[in-house]
C-alpha positions in Angstrom: 108.0 98.1 114.5 109.5 95.6 117.0 109.7 92.0 115.7 110.5 89.2 118.3 111.4 85.6 117.4 111.7 82.9 120.2 111.8 79.3 120.5 111.4 76.5 123.0 112.1 72.9 122.6 109.6 70.5 124.6 110.3 67.3 126.3 108.4 64.5 124.1 106.0 63.9 127.1 105.2 67.4 127.4 104.8 68.5 123.8 101.0 68.7 123.7 100.6 70.7 126.8 103.2 73.2 125.6 101.5 73.5 122.3 98.3 74.1 124.2 99.7 76.8 126.3 101.4 78.3 123.5 98.2 78.6 121.4 96.2 80.2 124.3 99.1 82.6 124.8 99.2 83.7 121.0 95.2 84.0 120.9 95.4 86.2 124.2 98.4 88.2 123.0 96.8 89.0 119.4 94.1 91.1 121.6 96.6 93.3 123.2 97.0 96.8 122.2 99.7 97.3 119.7 100.1 93.7 118.6 100.4 93.4 114.8 101.0 89.8 114.5 101.6 86.9 116.8 102.1 83.3 115.8 103.4 80.0 117.1 104.9 77.6 114.4 106.2 73.9 114.6 109.7 73.5 113.3 109.7 70.9 110.3 113.2 69.7 111.2 112.5 69.4 114.9 108.8 68.7 115.6 109.4 69.1 119.4 110.4 73.0 118.8 107.9 75.5 118.7 108.9 78.9 117.1 107.3 82.3 118.1 107.1 85.3 115.6 105.5 88.3 117.1 105.4 92.1 115.5 104.5 94.9 117.7 103.8 98.4 116.9 106.4 99.9 119.4 108.5 99.2 122.4 106.0 100.4 124.5 103.6 97.7 123.5 106.3 95.0 123.9 106.9 96.3 127.4 103.1 96.2 128.3 103.0 92.6 126.8 105.8 91.2 128.9 104.3 92.9 131.9 100.9 91.3 131.6 100.4 88.8 134.4 99.2 86.1 132.1 102.5 86.8 129.7 104.7 86.2 132.9 102.7 83.1 133.9 102.9 81.5 130.4 106.7 82.1 130.2 107.2 80.4 133.7 104.9 77.4 132.6 106.5 77.0 129.1 110.1 76.9 130.4 109.0 74.3 133.0 107.9 72.0 130.1 110.8 72.9 128.1 113.9 70.6 127.4 116.5 73.7 128.0 116.3 77.4 128.1 114.2 79.5 125.5 115.8 81.7 122.9 114.6 85.0 122.1 115.6 87.8 119.7 114.3 91.2 119.5 114.7 93.5 116.3 113.6 97.2 115.9 112.7 97.3 112.4 111.7 100.9 112.3 109.2 102.4 110.0 107.6 100.4 107.5 106.2 101.8 104.2 
């Protein structure tokens, strides 16, 4: 299983739009083959920061997800609304029992 974490800090005037785009992205991503879980959460210490937590079946599912045109468009639009670059970390957690 592949676990991905990422975050974006919105500019205050763009938070609502970034949140709306993020929720739509999460809902669409949950329907993709190999998606185990996909969520977006608001940071309790920085209410302008959105944190993503994703779980994917394997690297092939991740590669497919990042190749979906809607995913590419989401990243471009989200980065344009952010106050700085996004963070992303990818972990291969192997087989889960």
